[in-house]
C-alpha positions as CSV (number, residue, x, y, z in Angstrom):
1,X,0.0,0.0,0.0
2,X,2.9,2.3,0.7
3,X,4.1,1.8,-2.8
4,X,0.8,3.0,-4.3
5,X,1.0,6.1,-2.1
6,X,4.3,6.9,-3.7
7,X,3.0,6.3,-7.2
8,X,-0.1,8.4,-6.6
9,X,2.1,11.2,-5.1
10,X,4.3,11.1,-8.2
11,X,1.3,11.5,-10.5
12,X,0.0,14.4,-8.4
13,X,3.4,16.2,-8.7
14,X,3.3,15.9,-12.4
15,X,-0.3,17.0,-12.7
16,X,-0.3,19.9,-10.3
17,X,3.2,21.2,-10.5
18,X,5.7,21.3,-7.6
19,X,4.3,24.2,-5.6
20,X,0.7,23.0,-5.8
21,X,1.5,19.4,-5.1
22,X,3.8,20.3,-2.2
23,X,1.0,22.1,-0.4
24,X,-1.5,19.4,-1.3
25,X,0.8,16.7,0.1
26,X,1.5,18.7,3.2
27,X,-2.1,19.5,4.0
28,X,-4.2,16.6,2.7
29,X,-2.4,13.4,2.2
30,X,0.2,12.5,4.7
31,X,0.4,12.6,8.5
32,X,2.4,11.0,11.3
33,X,3.7,7.5,10.9
34,X,2.1,7.1,7.4
35,X,3.9,10.1,6.1
36,X,7.2,8.9,7.6
37,X,6.7,5.4,6.2
38,X,6.0,6.7,2.7
39,X,8.9,9.1,2.8
40,X,11.2,6.3,4.0
41,X,10.0,3.9,1.3
42,X,10.3,6.7,-1.3
43,X,13.9,7.2,-0.2
44,X,14.7,3.5,-0.6
45,X,13.1,3.4,-4.1
46,X,15.0,6.5,-5.2
47,X,18.3,5.7,-3.5
48,X,20.1,5.4,-6.8
49,X,19.1,8.9,-7.8
50,X,20.4,12.1,-6.3
51,X,17.6,14.1,-4.8
52,X,17.3,17.8,-5.4
53,X,17.2,20.3,-2.6
54,X,13.5,20.9,-3.2
55,X,12.8,17.2,-3.0
56,X,14.7,16.9,0.3
57,X,12.8,19.9,1.8
58,X,9.5,18.5,0.7
59,X,10.2,15.1,2.1
60,X,11.3,16.6,5.5
61,X,8.1,18.7,5.7
62,X,5.9,15.7,4.9
63,X,7.6,13.6,7.5
64,X,7.5,16.3,10.2
65,X,3.8,16.7,10.2
66,X,1.4,15.5,12.9
67,X,4.2,14.3,15.2
68,X,3.1,13.2,18.6
69,X,6.0,13.0,21.1
70,X,7.3,13.0,24.6
71,X,10.2,14.7,26.3
72,X,13.3,12.8,27.3
73,X,16.2,14.1,29.4
74,X,19.8,13.9,28.3
75,X,20.5,11.6,31.3
76,X,17.9,9.1,30.2
77,X,18.9,9.3,26.5
78,X,22.6,8.7,27.3
79,X,22.8,6.7,30.5
80,X,23.6,3.0,30.1
81,X,22.9,2.1,33.7
82,X,19.9,0.3,35.0
83,X,17.7,3.3,35.8
84,X,18.4,5.2,32.5
85,X,18.0,2.1,30.4
86,X,14.7,1.2,32.1
87,X,13.2,4.7,31.5
88,X,14.5,4.8,27.9
89,X,13.1,1.4,27.1
90,X,9.7,2.2,28.7
91,X,9.4,5.2,26.3
92,X,10.4,3.1,23.3
93,X,7.8,0.6,24.4
94,X,5.2,3.4,24.4
95,X,6.2,4.4,20.9
96,X,5.5,0.8,19.7
97,X,2.1,0.5,21.5
98,X,0.6,3.9,21.1
99,X,0.1,6.8,18.7
100,X,3.4,8.3,19.8
101,X,5.9,8.8,17.0
102,X,8.4,11.4,18.2
103,X,10.8,12.2,21.0
104,X,12.3,15.5,22.2
105,X,15.8,14.9,23.6
106,X,17.9,17.3,25.6
107,X,21.2,17.9,23.8
108,X,22.2,21.2,25.4
109,X,21.1,22.5,28.8
110,X,22.3,25.0,31.4
111,X,25.6,23.2,31.8
112,X,26.3,23.1,28.0
113,X,26.3,20.3,25.5
114,X,25.0,16.9,26.8
115,X,25.8,14.6,24.0
116,X,27.9,11.4,24.6
117,X,29.0,8.5,22.5
118,X,25.9,6.6,23.6
119,X,23.5,9.1,21.9
120,X,24.5,8.2,18.3
121,X,23.4,4.5,18.5
122,X,20.2,5.5,20.3
123,X,19.5,8.0,17.6
124,X,20.0,5.3,15.0
125,X,17.6,3.0,16.9
126,X,15.0,5.7,16.8
127,X,15.2,6.1,13.1
128,X,15.0,2.3,12.6
129,X,11.7,2.4,14.5
130,X,10.5,5.4,12.4
131,X,10.6,7.8,15.4
132,X,11.1,11.5,14.7
133,X,14.1,12.7,16.7
134,X,14.0,16.3,18.0
135,X,17.1,17.9,19.5
136,X,16.2,20.4,22.3
137,X,18.8,23.2,22.9
138,X,18.4,25.7,25.7
139,X,19.8,29.0,24.4
140,X,20.2,32.0,26.7
141,X,20.3,30.2,30.1
142,X,23.8,28.7,30.0
143,X,26.4,28.5,32.7
144,X,29.0,26.6,30.6
145,X,30.9,29.6,29.1
146,X,31.2,31.9,32.1
147,X,34.9,31.2,32.7
148,X,35.9,31.2,29.0
149,X,33.7,34.0,27.7
150,X,32.5,36.2,30.6
151,X,31.9,39.0,28.1
152,X,29.0,37.0,26.5
153,X,27.0,37.3,29.7
154,X,24.6,39.7,31.4
155,X,26.4,41.3,34.3
156,X,25.3,43.2,37.5
157,X,26.1,46.8,38.0
158,X,29.0,45.8,40.3
159,X,30.6,43.8,37.5
160,X,29.8,40.3,38.7
161,X,27.9,37.9,36.4
162,X,24.2,38.3,36.8
163,X,22.2,35.3,37.8
164,X,18.5,34.5,37.9
165,X,16.5,33.3,40.9
166,X,17.8,29.7,40.3
167,X,21.4,30.9,40.2
168,X,21.9,30.5,36.5
169,X,23.8,32.9,34.2
170,X,22.2,34.3,31.0
171,X,23.8,35.2,27.6
172,X,23.3,38.6,26.1
173,X,21.0,37.9,23.1
174,X,22.5,40.7,21.2
175,X,26.0,39.4,21.4
176,X,27.2,38.2,17.9
177,X,29.3,35.4,19.4
178,X,26.3,34.1,21.3
179,X,24.5,33.7,18.1
180,X,27.4,31.9,16.5
181,X,27.8,29.6,19.5
182,X,24.1,28.7,19.3
183,X,24.2,28.0,15.6
184,X,27.4,25.9,16.0
185,X,25.8,23.8,18.7
186,X,22.8,23.2,16.4
187,X,25.1,22.2,13.5
188,X,26.7,19.5,15.7
189,X,23.4,17.8,16.4
190,X,22.3,18.2,12.8
191,X,25.4,16.3,11.8
192,X,24.5,13.6,14.3
193,X,21.3,13.0,12.3
194,X,18.5,14.6,14.3
195,X,15.5,15.4,12.2
196,X,14.7,18.6,13.9
197,X,16.3,21.3,16.1
198,X,14.2,22.9,18.8
199,X,15.3,26.0,20.6
200,X,14.2,26.7,24.2
201,X,15.0,29.6,26.6
202,X,15.4,31.7,23.5
203,X,14.5,35.0,25.2
204,X,15.6,37.6,27.7
205,X,15.5,36.6,31.4
206,X,12.2,36.8,33.2
207,X,13.1,36.4,36.9
208,X,15.8,37.7,39.2
209,X,17.1,41.2,40.0
210,X,16.4,42.6,36.5
211,X,16.9,46.2,37.7
212,X,20.6,45.6,38.1
213,X,21.2,43.6,34.8
214,X,23.8,45.2,32.5
215,X,24.1,43.9,28.9
216,X,27.5,44.1,27.1
217,X,25.9,44.2,23.6
218,X,22.2,44.9,23.9
219,X,21.5,48.7,23.8
220,X,18.7,48.8,26.3
221,X,17.6,52.4,25.6
222,X,17.8,52.1,21.8
223,X,16.3,48.7,20.9
224,X,13.2,46.9,22.1
225,X,13.9,43.3,23.2
226,X,11.6,41.9,20.6
227,X,13.7,43.4,17.8
228,X,16.8,41.7,19.2
229,X,15.1,38.4,19.4
230,X,13.6,38.8,15.9
231,X,17.1,39.2,14.6
232,X,18.3,36.2,16.5
233,X,15.4,34.1,15.0
234,X,16.4,35.2,11.5
235,X,20.1,34.5,12.1
236,X,19.4,30.9,13.2
237,X,17.0,30.3,10.3
238,X,19.4,31.6,7.6
239,X,22.5,30.0,9.1
240,X,21.0,26.5,9.6
241,X,18.8,26.4,6.5
242,X,21.9,27.2,4.5
243,X,23.8,24.5,6.3
244,X,21.1,21.9,5.7
245,X,18.1,23.1,3.8
246,X,15.8,20.3,4.8
247,X,16.4,20.6,8.6
248,X,13.3,21.3,10.5
249,X,13.5,24.1,13.0
250,X,11.1,24.7,16.0
251,X,10.9,27.1,18.9
252,X,9.5,26.8,22.5
253,X,7.6,29.8,23.7
254,X,5.8,30.8,26.9
255,X,2.2,29.8,26.9
256,X,1.2,33.4,27.4
257,X,2.7,34.3,24.0
258,X,0.0,32.3,22.4
259,X,-2.8,34.5,23.8
260,X,-1.4,38.0,23.2
261,X,0.1,39.9,20.3
262,X,2.6,42.1,22.2
263,X,5.8,41.4,24.1
264,X,5.6,41.1,27.8
265,X,9.3,41.9,28.6
266,X,11.2,38.8,27.4
267,X,11.4,39.6,23.7
268,X,9.0,36.8,22.6
269,X,6.4,38.2,20.2
270,X,4.3,36.3,17.7
271,X,4.8,39.0,15.1
272,X,8.6,38.5,15.0
273,X,8.5,34.7,14.4
274,X,7.7,35.2,10.7
275,X,8.8,32.1,8.8
276,X,12.0,31.6,10.7
277,X,10.6,28.4,12.4
278,X,8.7,25.5,10.9
279,X,6.9,24.7,14.1
280,X,6.0,26.7,17.2
281,X,5.7,24.8,20.5
282,X,3.8,26.9,23.0
283,X,4.3,25.6,26.5
284,X,0.6,25.4,27.3
285,X,0.8,24.1,30.9
286,X,-2.4,25.1,32.6
287,X,-0.7,24.9,36.0
288,X,1.7,27.7,34.9
289,X,-0.8,30.4,34.3
290,X,0.0,32.2,37.6
291,X,-1.9,35.3,36.4
292,X,-4.9,33.3,35.4
293,X,-6.2,32.7,31.9
294,X,-8.5,35.1,30.0
295,X,-9.8,34.9,26.5
296,X,-12.4,37.2,24.9
297,X,-15.5,35.9,23.3
298,X,-15.1,34.6,19.7
299,X,-18.4,35.4,17.9
300,X,-17.1,33.9,14.6
301,X,-16.7,30.4,16.3
302,X,-19.6,31.0,18.7
303,X,-17.2,30.7,21.7
304,X,-17.9,32.5,25.0
305,X,-15.5,34.6,27.0
306,X,-13.5,32.6,29.5
307,X,-11.8,33.9,32.6
308,X,-10.1,31.4,34.9
309,X,-8.1,32.7,38.0
310,X,-5.1,31.0,39.4
311,X,-6.6,30.9,42.8
312,X,-10.3,30.8,43.9
313,X,-12.4,29.7,46.8
314,X,-14.2,27.4,44.4
315,X,-11.4,25.1,43.2
316,X,-13.3,24.0,40.1
317,X,-13.0,27.6,38.8
318,X,-9.2,27.8,38.7
319,X,-7.2,27.6,35.5
320,X,-5.5,24.3,36.3
321,X,-9.0,22.6,36.2
322,X,-9.7,23.8,32.6
323,X,-7.0,22.2,30.5
324,X,-9.1,21.9,27.4
325,X,-10.1,25.5,27.2
326,X,-6.5,26.7,27.9
327,X,-5.1,24.7,25.0
328,X,-8.0,25.1,22.6
329,X,-8.5,28.8,22.9
330,X,-4.7,29.6,23.0
331,X,-4.1,27.8,19.7
332,X,-7.1,29.4,18.0
333,X,-6.0,32.9,19.1
334,X,-2.4,32.2,17.8
335,X,-3.7,30.8,14.6
336,X,-5.8,33.9,14.0
337,X,-2.9,36.2,14.8
338,X,-0.5,34.5,12.5
339,X,-3.2,34.4,9.8
340,X,-3.2,38.2,10.0
341,X,-6.7,38.6,11.5
342,X,-5.6,40.9,14.3
343,X,-4.2,44.4,14.6
344,X,-0.7,43.4,15.7
345,X,-0.2,46.4,18.0
346,X,-3.4,45.9,19.9
347,X,-4.2,42.2,19.8
348,X,-4.3,40.6,23.3
349,X,-6.5,38.4,25.3
350,X,-5.1,39.7,28.6
351,X,-7.3,42.0,30.6
352,X,-4.5,44.1,31.9
353,X,-5.7,47.6,31.3
354,X,-9.5,47.2,31.0
355,X,-11.9,47.9,33.8
356,X,-14.1,45.1,32.9
357,X,-13.7,41.9,30.9
358,X,-16.4,43.1,28.6
359,X,-14.3,46.0,27.6
360,X,-11.4,43.7,26.8
361,X,-13.6,41.5,24.7
362,X,-14.8,44.5,22.7
363,X,-11.3,45.8,22.3
364,X,-10.0,42.4,21.1
365,X,-12.8,41.9,18.6
366,X,-12.4,45.4,17.3
367,X,-8.8,44.7,16.6
368,X,-9.6,42.2,13.8
369,X,-8.6,43.6,10.5
370,X,-10.5,43.5,7.2
371,X,-7.4,43.3,5.1
372,X,-5.7,40.1,6.1
373,X,-1.9,40.0,5.8
374,X,-0.5,36.6,6.8
375,X,2.2,36.9,9.5
376,X,3.7,33.4,9.3
377,X,3.3,29.9,7.8
378,X,4.6,28.2,10.9
379,X,2.6,25.3,12.3
380,X,1.7,24.6,15.9
381,X,3.0,21.6,17.9
382,X,2.3,22.6,21.5
383,X,3.9,21.2,24.7
384,X,1.2,19.8,26.9
385,X,1.3,19.2,30.7
386,X,1.9,15.5,31.7
387,X,3.1,16.2,35.2
388,X,1.7,17.2,38.6
389,X,2.7,20.6,40.1
390,X,3.1,20.7,43.8
391,X,1.0,23.8,44.2
392,X,-1.9,22.0,42.4
393,X,-1.6,18.5,43.9
394,X,-1.6,20.0,47.4
395,X,-5.1,21.4,46.6
396,X,-6.3,18.2,44.9
397,X,-5.6,19.0,41.3
398,X,-3.9,16.0,39.6
399,X,-2.9,15.7,36.0
400,X,-4.2,12.3,35.4
401,X,-5.1,10.6,32.1
402,X,-8.3,12.6,31.7
403,X,-6.6,15.9,32.0
404,X,-3.9,14.9,29.6
405,X,-6.4,13.6,27.1
406,X,-8.4,16.8,27.3
407,X,-5.3,18.8,26.2
408,X,-4.6,16.4,23.4
409,X,-8.2,16.6,22.1
410,X,-8.0,20.4,22.4
411,X,-4.8,20.6,20.4
412,X,-6.1,18.3,17.7
413,X,-9.5,20.0,17.4
414,X,-7.8,23.4,17.2
415,X,-5.8,22.2,14.2
416,X,-2.3,21.7,15.7
417,X,0.1,19.6,13.7
418,X,0.8,17.2,16.5
419,X,1.7,17.8,20.2
420,X,4.4,17.0,22.7
421,X,4.0,15.8,26.3
422,X,6.4,17.2,29.0
423,X,7.3,15.4,32.2
424,X,10.7,16.0,33.6
425,X,10.6,12.6,35.3
426,X,10.4,10.9,31.8
427,X,7.3,8.9,33.0
428,X,4.2,9.0,30.9
429,X,0.7,7.6,31.4
430,X,-0.2,5.1,28.7
431,X,-3.9,5.5,29.6
432,X,-3.8,9.0,28.1
433,X,-2.7,7.8,24.7
434,X,-4.5,6.1,21.8
435,X,-3.3,2.7,20.6
436,X,-1.2,2.7,17.5
437,X,-3.1,3.0,14.2
438,X,-6.3,3.8,16.2
439,X,-6.8,7.2,14.5
């Protein structure tokens, strides 16, 4: 059957032309494991022929769609001891039994690169099992270069290296050497054979004594933070797509970014993403909405206003108990924004300056433009909460299979191209997942 998919696809390319067939394939024919299988079989059949850049890019996009994955720490991916092996094998077992077909692996964290000689054979095992391999790189939060390159870092007014509330140092996003260092790290994992590179902590710091932060390269009084980050996004895109045109690039963003159009102090703004990333992974963890979650009414979709506080006397009202709405409404808002349906300067779902939620609803709806100018072609593949947070579990809110399923259903109904589950312990609930080939 896979062979016939390839033949049919070839006929469509000839009939429709490359551009039309590319969009048709991406949007209507392939998804998840089927796409990966067809692409893999196509590669075998055409192994004797040199593929063009366009063909390689097309194949990568087809294979990247509708990926459903889980997070895996570097320790679990690399460790050959009993504990690491057990967790690693349990995740591989989930991949075989359920709808899962991707894994996000830490390759660079706060202490620098975390790849060992054990990662390469594991990566090859993933590919043998048709599992999409995503390399996660933290960017600005990095302690590894403090001794070698102290001039890359944010400092305090007294000259010492500035650190956040967790004691970690942060790069200056405007420093050209930081940009090169990040691109070089990405190239290393591209060479290892990862299918996708995902950037996290790609922003300015959000916690700590920000009033004493001094930047060596960033001109605080002359440039907005979002401009610096927009330039960083473009640099990574241009550098890495030139290095390997078919590499898939993705970015992790705060969940709040999905529900507002303006920057809130860290340089992450929907407008500046443009087409620098193929996928956007909003971290839509309901337990992390410490300011609550608000979304104006959506008359076009017949959706009501929602306003969930972080704390309330009635525990059923708090945001952590509404995982479906948080994910569903966030993705819809972000989709509308990137489609150009909002006035980029005023679009926001956050009732920060209005006296009533009704005023915010009216202001947000009024921001919709008649002349639509698309902002980005990026697709959404959100991170979903698959863990319990102490502040919630202490008040009886547990992220069980039902709450995880609610997020998955919301992401899929909203049109996301797959989703990713996050649990720092690397343990996932099989009851929250569909059996393989069930959808």
